[in-house]
TORPALUM-22751 format. One record per residue (C-alpha): residue number from 1; residue in three letters; y, x, z. Coordinates in nm, 3 decimals, padded with zeros to 5 digits, m for minus. Each point is the difference from the previous one (the first is absolute). Layout:
BEGIN
i aa north east up
NUM ALA Y X Z
...
END
This chain:
BEGIN
i aa north east up
1 MET 02.921 01.622 02.513
2 GLY m00.243 m00.064 00.241
3 TYR m00.363 00.042 m00.022
4 GLN m00.048 m00.385 m00.021
5 ASP 00.229 m00.065 m00.250
6 ILE m00.188 00.228 m00.221
7 ILE m00.296 m00.207 00.083
8 ASP 00.177 m00.318 m00.070
9 GLU 00.185 00.138 m00.356
10 THR m00.346 m00.030 m00.185
11 SER m00.021 m00.250 m00.300
12 GLY m00.395 m00.002 00.021
13 TRP m00.232 m00.306 m00.005
14 LEU 00.061 m00.178 00.330
15 GLY 00.274 00.218 00.086
16 LYS m00.228 00.290 00.077
17 GLY 00.067 00.373 m00.133
18 GLY m00.361 00.099 m00.036
19 LEU m00.065 m00.276 m00.258
20 PRO 00.220 00.064 m00.278
21 ILE 00.054 m00.212 m00.298
22 LEU 00.051 00.189 m00.333
23 GLU 00.266 m00.092 m00.232
24 ASP m00.200 m00.128 m00.254
25 VAL m00.192 m00.253 00.216
26 GLY 00.349 m00.136 00.100
27 GLU 00.089 m00.018 m00.356
28 ALA m00.319 m00.208 m00.078
29 ILE 00.100 m00.275 00.257
30 GLU 00.365 m00.032 m00.104
31 SER m00.010 00.070 m00.352
32 PRO m00.354 m00.037 m00.103
33 MET 00.052 m00.018 m00.390
34 ARG 00.213 00.324 00.005
35 TRP m00.287 00.150 00.210
36 PHE m00.286 m00.170 m00.210
37 GLU 00.169 00.123 m00.342
38 SER 00.029 00.370 00.126
39 GLN m00.356 00.041 00.037
40 ASP m00.136 00.212 m00.273
41 ALA m00.345 m00.185 00.042
42 VAL 00.162 m00.362 m00.083
43 ASN 00.093 00.146 m00.368
44 TYR m00.320 00.121 m00.005
45 VAL m00.175 m00.351 00.042
46 MET 00.268 m00.187 m00.210
47 ASP m00.058 00.206 m00.314
48 ASP m00.093 m00.214 m00.269
49 ASN m00.251 00.269 m00.098
50 SER m00.136 00.000 00.336
51 ASN m00.379 00.079 00.026
52 ILE 00.000 m00.229 00.340
53 PRO 00.053 m00.337 m00.161
54 THR m00.094 m00.248 00.307
55 LEU 00.245 00.172 00.211
56 THR 00.278 m00.019 m00.284
57 ASN m00.054 m00.358 m00.052
58 SER 00.002 m00.061 00.396
59 LEU 00.313 00.166 00.033
60 LYS 00.164 m00.143 m00.347
61 TYR m00.081 m00.332 00.147
62 GLN 00.215 m00.002 00.299
63 LYS 00.348 m00.176 00.037
64 PRO 00.242 00.240 00.091
65 ASP 00.090 m00.175 00.347
66 VAL m00.366 m00.028 00.082
67 LEU m00.036 00.412 m00.082
68 ALA 00.301 00.061 00.213
69 SER m00.087 m00.188 00.303
70 THR m00.385 00.115 00.008
71 ILE 00.143 00.332 m00.040
72 SER 00.245 m00.011 00.299
73 LYS m00.283 m00.156 00.192
74 SER m00.231 00.257 m00.059
75 ALA 00.232 00.270 00.138
76 ASP 00.073 m00.198 00.306
77 SER m00.373 m00.056 00.065
78 PHE m00.059 00.372 m00.062
79 LEU 00.230 00.095 00.274
80 GLN m00.167 m00.216 00.220
81 THR m00.334 00.114 m00.087
82 ALA 00.068 00.364 00.043
83 TYR 00.147 m00.085 00.327
84 GLY m00.333 m00.179 00.090
85 THR m00.204 00.254 m00.116
86 ASN 00.152 00.297 00.225
87 LYS m00.038 m00.251 00.269
88 CYS m00.375 m00.024 m00.061
89 PHE 00.013 00.396 m00.095
90 ASN 00.143 00.068 00.359
91 SER m00.274 m00.261 00.185
92 LEU m00.151 00.130 00.313
93 LYS m00.205 m00.309 m00.014
94 HIS m00.179 00.060 m00.285
95 LYS m00.217 00.298 m00.102
96 ASN m00.126 m00.137 m00.324
97 LEU 00.269 m00.190 m00.178
98 GLN m00.223 m00.093 m00.267
99 ALA m00.245 m00.158 00.234
100 ALA 00.293 m00.201 00.186
101 GLY 00.162 m00.106 m00.326
102 GLU m00.372 m00.140 m00.080
103 ALA m00.035 m00.164 00.323
104 ILE 00.328 m00.178 m00.044
105 ALA m00.087 m00.116 m00.354
106 ALA m00.329 m00.143 00.141
107 LYS 00.185 m00.191 00.238
108 THR 00.257 m00.162 m00.226
109 ARG m00.081 m00.339 m00.166
110 MET 00.070 m00.044 m00.345
111 SER 00.225 m00.290 m00.074
112 ASN 00.017 m00.224 m00.308
113 ARG 00.292 00.212 m00.135
114 ASP m00.213 00.323 00.078
115 LYS m00.286 m00.132 m00.206
116 LEU 00.244 m00.095 m00.284
117 ASN 00.128 00.386 m00.002
118 TYR m00.343 00.156 m00.003
119 ARG m00.078 m00.227 m00.292
120 TYR 00.352 00.110 m00.197
121 ALA m00.073 00.333 00.094
122 VAL m00.350 00.014 m00.143
123 ASN 00.148 m00.164 m00.341
124 THR 00.304 00.270 00.025
125 TYR m00.288 00.283 00.025
126 ASP m00.235 m00.142 m00.274
127 PHE 00.250 m00.150 m00.233
128 TRP 00.387 00.014 00.065
129 LEU m00.005 00.364 00.022
130 ASN m00.358 00.087 m00.072
131 CYS m00.014 00.299 00.222
132 PRO m00.316 00.132 m00.108
133 ASP 00.145 00.032 m00.368
134 LEU 00.325 00.110 00.128
135 GLN m00.144 00.278 00.216
136 LYS m00.210 00.094 m00.308
137 ARG 00.333 00.043 m00.185
138 PHE 00.211 00.190 00.259
139 LYS m00.302 00.259 00.000
140 GLU m00.013 00.013 m00.372
141 ASN 00.374 00.011 m00.051
142 PRO 00.188 00.101 00.366
143 TYR 00.316 m00.050 00.068
144 GLN 00.194 00.321 00.057
145 GLY 00.320 m00.080 00.165
146 ARG 00.107 00.035 00.348
147 LEU 00.180 m00.235 00.231
148 ALA 00.061 00.182 00.279
149 ASP m00.071 00.371 00.114
150 ILE m00.200 m00.089 00.335
151 ASN m00.014 00.388 00.143
152 SER 00.405 00.031 m00.062
153 ARG 00.072 m00.341 00.177
154 ILE m00.227 00.084 00.285
155 ALA 00.181 00.343 00.015
156 GLN 00.321 m00.158 00.008
157 MET m00.104 m00.257 00.260
158 GLN m00.105 00.313 00.254
159 ASP 00.325 00.163 m00.067
160 ASP 00.186 m00.299 00.076
161 ASN m00.181 m00.091 00.302
162 LYS m00.013 00.356 00.150
163 SER 00.360 00.027 m00.054
164 TRP 00.051 m00.350 00.170
165 LEU m00.203 00.093 00.311
166 GLU 00.183 00.327 00.027
167 ARG 00.329 m00.159 00.032
168 ILE m00.154 m00.248 00.275
169 VAL m00.126 00.288 00.203
170 ASP 00.297 00.233 m00.055
171 ALA 00.230 m00.285 00.107
172 ALA m00.192 m00.119 00.305
173 SER m00.044 00.402 00.099
174 ASN 00.389 m00.005 00.016
175 GLU 00.020 m00.312 00.162
176 VAL m00.278 00.004 00.283
177 GLU 00.202 00.238 00.240
178 ASP 00.294 m00.249 00.018
179 LEU m00.276 m00.331 00.068
180 THR m00.114 m00.115 00.341
181 GLY m00.270 m00.182 00.106
182 ALA m00.267 m00.185 m00.209
183 ALA 00.257 00.076 m00.307
184 LYS m00.068 00.383 00.061
185 SER m00.396 m00.046 00.053
186 LYS m00.010 m00.191 m00.340
187 ALA 00.214 00.248 m00.177
188 LYS m00.223 00.260 00.128
189 ARG m00.309 m00.182 m00.091
190 LEU 00.115 m00.072 m00.340
191 ILE 00.069 00.402 m00.038
192 LYS m00.321 00.095 00.099
193 LYS m00.190 m00.271 m00.213
194 LEU 00.198 00.042 m00.340
195 SER 00.007 00.397 00.038
196 LYS m00.373 m00.013 m00.007
197 PHE m00.025 m00.162 m00.367
198 LEU 00.271 00.241 m00.157
199 GLY m00.165 00.188 m00.256
200 ARG m00.336 m00.141 00.067
201 SER m00.225 m00.052 m00.302
202 ILE m00.277 m00.259 00.002
203 GLY m00.260 00.195 m00.192
204 SER m00.408 m00.161 00.064
205 VAL m00.024 00.053 00.325
206 ASN 00.127 m00.190 00.323
207 PHE 00.363 m00.090 00.072
208 THR 00.153 m00.156 00.287
209 ARG 00.263 m00.293 m00.005
210 ASN 00.142 00.040 00.359
211 ALA m00.063 00.267 00.273
212 GLY m00.384 00.093 00.010
213 GLU m00.072 m00.352 m00.156
214 LEU m00.254 00.034 m00.278
215 ILE 00.034 m00.244 m00.278
216 TYR m00.344 00.083 m00.183
217 LYS m00.236 00.243 m00.116
218 PRO m00.124 m00.013 m00.350
219 TYR m00.239 m00.251 m00.068
220 THR m00.299 00.100 m00.273
221 ASP m00.059 m00.349 m00.118
222 LYS 00.067 m00.048 m00.381
223 PRO 00.325 m00.214 m00.033
224 TYR m00.043 m00.344 m00.136
225 THR m00.032 m00.013 m00.384
226 GLU m00.050 m00.290 m00.242
227 ARG m00.327 m00.128 00.090
228 PHE 00.024 m00.358 m00.148
229 LEU m00.009 m00.038 m00.353
230 PRO 00.152 m00.335 m00.066
231 VAL m00.279 m00.295 m00.043
232 ALA 00.149 m00.344 00.021
233 LEU m00.165 m00.166 00.327
234 ALA 00.019 m00.370 00.128
235 GLU 00.107 00.119 00.327
236 PRO 00.126 00.366 00.020
237 THR 00.089 00.191 00.313
238 THR 00.287 00.160 00.084
239 MET m00.129 00.336 m00.061
240 GLN m00.116 m00.064 m00.336
241 THR 00.300 m00.144 m00.084
242 ILE 00.162 00.316 00.127
243 GLY m00.243 00.181 m00.221
244 VAL 00.129 m00.157 m00.305
245 VAL 00.387 00.050 00.060
246 THR m00.078 00.358 00.082
247 ASN m00.231 00.054 m00.318
248 ILE 00.325 m00.160 m00.196
249 SER 00.219 00.209 00.202
250 GLY m00.180 00.302 m00.054
251 ALA m00.026 m00.024 m00.412
252 ILE 00.384 m00.018 00.027
253 VAL 00.097 00.246 00.244
254 LYS m00.270 00.241 m00.037
255 ASP m00.131 00.038 m00.331
256 PHE 00.350 m00.112 m00.170
257 LEU 00.272 00.141 00.203
258 ILE m00.069 00.267 00.215
259 ALA m00.270 00.175 m00.205
260 PRO 00.220 00.249 m00.136
261 VAL 00.110 00.127 00.329
262 LEU m00.333 00.009 00.188
263 PRO m00.041 00.360 m00.029
264 GLU 00.321 00.058 00.185
265 LEU m00.130 m00.176 00.323
266 GLY m00.210 00.225 00.071
267 ILE m00.361 00.022 00.147
268 ALA 00.037 m00.292 00.201
269 SER 00.089 m00.192 m00.320
270 GLY m00.312 m00.241 00.015
271 SER 00.099 m00.122 00.376
272 SER 00.395 m00.024 m00.068
273 VAL m00.040 m00.170 m00.348
274 GLY m00.258 m00.237 00.201
275 ALA 00.269 m00.077 00.218
276 ILE 00.290 m00.087 m00.264
277 VAL m00.262 m00.223 m00.172
278 ASN m00.085 m00.203 00.331
279 ALA 00.381 m00.006 00.046
280 THR 00.036 m00.135 m00.357
281 SER m00.252 m00.269 00.119
282 GLY 00.180 m00.072 00.298
283 VAL 00.337 m00.061 m00.171
284 VAL m00.163 m00.197 m00.267
285 SER m00.187 m00.236 00.314
286 LYS 00.336 m00.058 00.126
287 ASN 00.174 m00.083 m00.298
288 ILE m00.265 m00.263 m00.069
289 ALA m00.036 m00.112 00.358
290 PHE m00.361 00.080 00.042
291 THR m00.098 m00.065 00.366
292 GLY m00.113 00.329 00.173
293 GLY 00.022 00.212 m00.329
294 ALA 00.318 00.187 00.096
295 GLU m00.070 00.077 00.321
296 VAL m00.362 00.106 m00.080
297 SER 00.121 00.229 m00.296
298 ARG 00.221 00.171 00.258
299 TYR m00.292 00.102 00.223
300 PHE m00.179 00.126 m00.288
301 ALA 00.317 00.204 m00.142
302 GLY 00.007 00.160 00.367
303 GLN m00.337 00.116 m00.003
304 GLY 00.058 00.168 m00.355
305 LEU 00.298 00.182 00.144
306 ARG m00.176 00.112 00.305
307 GLN m00.260 00.195 m00.236
308 ALA 00.305 00.114 m00.185
309 THR 00.225 00.190 00.284
310 SER 00.088 00.270 m00.202
311 THR 00.181 m00.172 m00.267
312 LEU 00.209 m00.206 00.256
313 PRO 00.377 00.124 00.082
314 ALA 00.031 00.142 00.343
315 ILE 00.298 m00.316 00.122
316 TRP 00.050 m00.152 00.318
317 ASN 00.224 m00.241 00.138
318 ALA 00.247 00.050 00.303
319 THR m00.271 m00.097 00.276
320 GLY m00.227 00.232 m00.151
321 THR m00.244 m00.216 m00.200
322 PHE m00.147 00.128 m00.291
323 THR 00.114 m00.177 m00.339
324 GLY m00.182 00.211 m00.261
325 ALA m00.216 m00.266 m00.113
326 PHE 00.323 m00.217 m00.081
327 GLY 00.175 00.299 m00.157
328 PHE m00.321 00.078 m00.246
329 LEU 00.001 m00.372 m00.105
330 MET 00.392 00.021 m00.051
331 ALA m00.058 00.274 m00.215
332 ALA m00.268 m00.169 m00.240
333 ALA 00.249 m00.298 00.032
334 PRO 00.079 m00.036 m00.396
335 TYR m00.387 00.012 m00.098
336 ILE m00.057 m00.246 00.294
337 ILE 00.293 m00.254 m00.058
338 LEU m00.072 m00.003 m00.392
339 ALA m00.341 m00.026 00.009
340 ALA 00.016 m00.294 00.244
341 THR 00.292 m00.174 m00.213
342 LEU m00.289 00.023 m00.313
343 VAL m00.298 m00.123 00.225
344 THR 00.193 m00.307 00.121
345 LEU 00.170 m00.111 m00.295
346 ALA m00.358 m00.011 m00.154
347 ILE m00.128 m00.166 00.291
348 GLU 00.265 m00.240 m00.022
349 MET m00.041 m00.076 m00.376
350 SER m00.344 m00.063 00.056
351 LYS 00.108 m00.285 00.274
352 LYS 00.259 m00.155 m00.227
353 THR m00.250 m00.030 m00.289
354 GLU m00.123 m00.347 m00.051
355 VAL m00.307 m00.138 m00.151
356 GLY 00.051 m00.201 m00.314
357 HIS m00.239 m00.211 m00.147
358 VAL 00.026 00.005 m00.373
359 ILE m00.077 00.338 m00.177
360 PHE 00.066 00.141 m00.311
361 ILE m00.165 00.316 m00.113
362 PHE 00.161 00.166 m00.325
363 GLY m00.146 00.291 m00.244
364 ARG 00.164 00.139 m00.258
365 ARG m00.147 00.283 m00.240
366 GLU 00.214 00.318 m00.096
367 GLY 00.228 m00.082 m00.270
368 ALA m00.035 m00.381 m00.011
369 ASN 00.271 m00.241 00.076
370 ASP m00.207 m00.323 00.154
371 PHE m00.153 00.024 00.302
372 ASP m00.363 m00.189 00.049
373 LEU m00.025 m00.212 00.297
374 ASN m00.254 m00.111 00.283
375 PHE 00.156 m00.288 00.249
376 GLY m00.150 m00.183 00.290
377 LYS 00.011 m00.152 00.339
378 TYR m00.042 00.184 00.307
379 SER m00.150 m00.196 00.334
380 GLY m00.001 00.313 00.224
381 GLY 00.256 00.048 00.270
382 THR 00.038 00.402 00.077
383 GLN 00.135 00.289 m00.161
384 GLU m00.340 00.157 m00.009
385 GLN m00.173 m00.294 m00.194
386 LEU 00.296 m00.038 m00.241
387 LEU m00.021 00.373 m00.096
388 ALA m00.355 m00.073 m00.047
389 LYS 00.040 m00.279 m00.218
390 PHE 00.257 00.194 m00.197
391 LEU m00.256 00.241 m00.081
392 GLU m00.263 m00.205 m00.099
393 MET 00.226 m00.178 m00.249
394 LYS 00.087 00.316 m00.157
395 GLN m00.372 00.065 m00.046
396 GLU m00.027 m00.330 m00.155
397 LEU 00.272 00.057 m00.263
398 LEU m00.152 00.330 m00.065
399 GLN m00.362 m00.134 m00.058
400 GLU 00.161 m00.292 m00.186
401 THR 00.222 00.178 m00.253
402 GLY m00.226 00.293 00.001
403 LYS 00.318 00.215 m00.039
404 ASP 00.135 00.298 00.169
405 TYR 00.346 m00.077 00.108
406 ALA 00.263 00.296 00.079
407 GLU 00.206 m00.266 00.235
408 VAL m00.168 m00.263 00.235
409 TYR 00.250 m00.196 00.216
410 GLY m00.092 m00.267 00.239
411 PHE 00.231 m00.289 00.169
412 SER m00.040 m00.269 00.271
413 PHE 00.211 m00.270 00.044
414 ASP 00.023 m00.336 00.186
415 ILE m00.033 m00.340 m00.172
416 ASP 00.375 m00.045 00.046
417 LYS 00.019 00.351 m00.255
418 ASN 00.141 00.200 00.311
419 HIS m00.146 00.367 m00.069
420 LYS m00.193 00.158 00.272
421 LEU m00.165 00.315 m00.117
422 ALA 00.028 00.225 m00.289
423 MET m00.217 00.304 m00.079
424 ASN m00.068 00.255 m00.299
425 MET m00.365 00.007 m00.032
426 SER m00.010 00.229 m00.337
427 SER m00.172 00.287 00.238
428 LEU m00.297 00.004 00.271
429 THR 00.251 00.005 00.255
430 PRO 00.181 m00.337 00.024
431 LEU 00.392 00.075 00.066
432 PRO 00.268 m00.285 00.116
433 MET 00.249 00.011 m00.275
434 PRO 00.344 00.093 00.060
435 LYS 00.215 m00.364 00.042
436 GLU 00.245 00.070 m00.316
437 GLN m00.314 00.013 m00.229
438 ALA m00.179 m00.257 00.169
439 GLU 00.319 m00.239 m00.036
440 GLU m00.029 00.032 m00.411
441 PHE m00.351 m00.136 00.010
442 TRP 00.052 m00.278 00.252
443 GLN 00.270 m00.161 m00.182
444 ILE m00.227 00.006 m00.354
445 ILE m00.269 m00.139 00.220
446 SER 00.175 m00.266 00.207
447 ASP 00.126 m00.163 m00.321
448 SER m00.398 m00.011 m00.142
449 PRO m00.142 m00.380 m00.054
450 ILE m00.301 00.171 00.188
451 PHE 00.112 m00.115 00.309
452 ASP m00.027 m00.356 m00.092
453 LEU m00.373 00.042 00.010
454 PHE m00.004 00.069 00.365
455 LYS 00.201 m00.294 00.143
456 ASP m00.169 m00.255 00.170
END
């Protein structure tokens, strides 16, 4: 087999040998539900006794076909994100990728769809997932599972890449004496170039992409971190929207999924985990069609990896281009794909939740059979206003009856009795109700003559 045949035999991303696609990523694209159900963290989330009710309810709310398509889309978006991040990492143009990303964000105009994405993301952070409460729960009762051994995946990629490059060099060396002219010169250049990378480690110092060509020197600025806390704004910017999406992504991938394996990532774990968070944010941004979000997040992820070179696999493609940034994210792929799936589903749930104008608040004391009721009409037009009205009417019920309720539920409908929103308000943290539970209440309420009071 000739050296060109060895180069062409790869099944890597875009047909390039230095961009390996690990088997589980392919499975997430081709057999998304089988991949999803094999993840230990999914069983943890779906447990009825889970301590993370917002995340559990969000996942139980989803239809199987929507879940499957979101997993597959997240895996495909992940490959594009990993490839784009690697290109940013290798950039000779930008010394500071964080600054480059922020410059792109500053020039990106927010469309009406992007402004809605911002609002949905804020509602997801504040309510649908309630990320501050989630993070508190993850800290109090941390997940102890493992989706993948990142270091062993990196080691395997390095071994496979080294073996592949050695085969190319050996084949080219055997052929070179029989070649002439341009073909001979090409083979010699290839042998010289690839031989420089065989057995070479990355470490925390400079390394070269092609002969004598410096990729970068370690940059000392801190990597991008979550600097924007979600706040509802009438005219949000691209950076503010990225900040909200990144906060949600960080709550899931950093504080939940990858927390158990952080000690294994070594001294650069802060920067490398920051890169994983930003890569996750990039996947989510692409999934929800947020203008500029995917591109900017790749620059931020690349900056994090530039500060974590000791954790990157020493792998190259057949042209001598470093592909270790792609390889590191590939090693962390199960964490990124699952987190992006969970975040995307929650944001999409926020998008699909309509605002009803007839509100019912039910309260029941422990051991009682009957519910007390507060009801009314609501004239606002946004999810935020509706949620505020729910809480206001709950307080009205508590003050009017003077009772201490074990269960409090809130529902909204339109005037035609179409249900819009169902919430468990029994605790200080309101929770979206699982669809099956809500259906039972909706059936009872829709038969109520109270609706006649709201007809014009």
